[in-house]
C-alpha positions in Angstrom: 25.5 41.3 35.6 23.4 43.7 34.2 25.0 46.6 35.0 28.4 45.2 33.3 27.1 44.2 30.2 25.2 47.7 29.5 29.0 49.0 30.3 29.8 47.1 27.9 28.0 47.8 25.3 28.6 51.6 25.7 32.0 50.7 25.2 31.8 48.9 22.1 28.5 51.4 20.8 26.6 48.3 20.6 22.9 47.6 21.6 21.7 45.0 24.5 20.0 43.5 21.5 23.2 42.9 19.7 25.1 41.4 22.5 22.4 38.5 23.8 22.4 38.1 19.8 26.3 37.8 19.2 25.8 35.6 23.0 23.5 33.0 21.2 25.2 33.1 18.1 28.4 32.3 20.4 26.5 29.8 22.4 25.4 27.9 19.9 28.8 27.4 18.2 30.1 26.1 21.7 27.3 23.8 22.4 26.2 21.0 20.3 22.1 20.6 20.0 21.2 16.5 20.0 20.0 15.7 16.8 16.9 14.1 16.2 16.4 11.2 17.6 19.5 11.5 20.5 16.9 13.3 23.1 15.8 10.2 24.0 18.7 8.9 26.4 17.4 4.6 27.2 20.2 2.5 30.0 21.5 0.3 28.1 20.3 -3.1 28.3 21.4 -5.5 31.1 24.0 -8.2 29.6 25.2 -11.2 31.9 28.4 -9.7 33.9 30.4 -13.0 34.4 28.1 -14.0 38.7 27.7 -17.8 39.0 26.0 -19.3 41.5 24.6 -16.1 43.3 21.1 -14.9 43.4 19.9 -11.5 43.2 19.5 -11.4 46.7 22.7 -13.3 47.9 24.6 -10.2 45.4 22.4 -7.6 47.3 23.5 -9.5 50.9 26.9 -9.3 50.1 26.5 -6.0 48.6 25.5 -4.4 51.7 27.8 -5.9 54.0 30.1 -3.6 56.7 33.3 -3.4 57.1 32.6 -4.9 60.1 30.7 -8.0 59.8 32.9 -9.1 57.1 36.2 -9.1 60.1 33.2 -10.6 62.1 32.2 -13.3 58.9 36.5 -13.5 58.7 36.9 -14.6 62.4 34.0 -16.7 62.5 35.5 -18.5 59.4 39.0 -18.7 61.0 37.5 -20.3 64.5 35.8 -23.3 62.4 38.9 -23.8 60.6 
C-alpha cells in the first residue's frame, strides 16, 4: 500500500503529508463523528411485550426446546387426547 501511495504522490506531485491530509479531510467529511452526549449508548429499557401467564423460567425452557423435543411433546399430547 505504501508503494502505491508513493507512486500516486509522485504522479500528482504532492507529498505524503499532503496525501494524508487530504485523506483525513475526506474521511471526516464522509463519516459523521458522534456529537457530545451521543457517545454513551445504552440499550432501551425493558418493556412488557405481551407475555401473559408465563414466568421467566417457563419462557427460558420453551425457548431452549429443540424441534425433536417439541415433536415428542406433541405426539404425547395427541396420545393423551
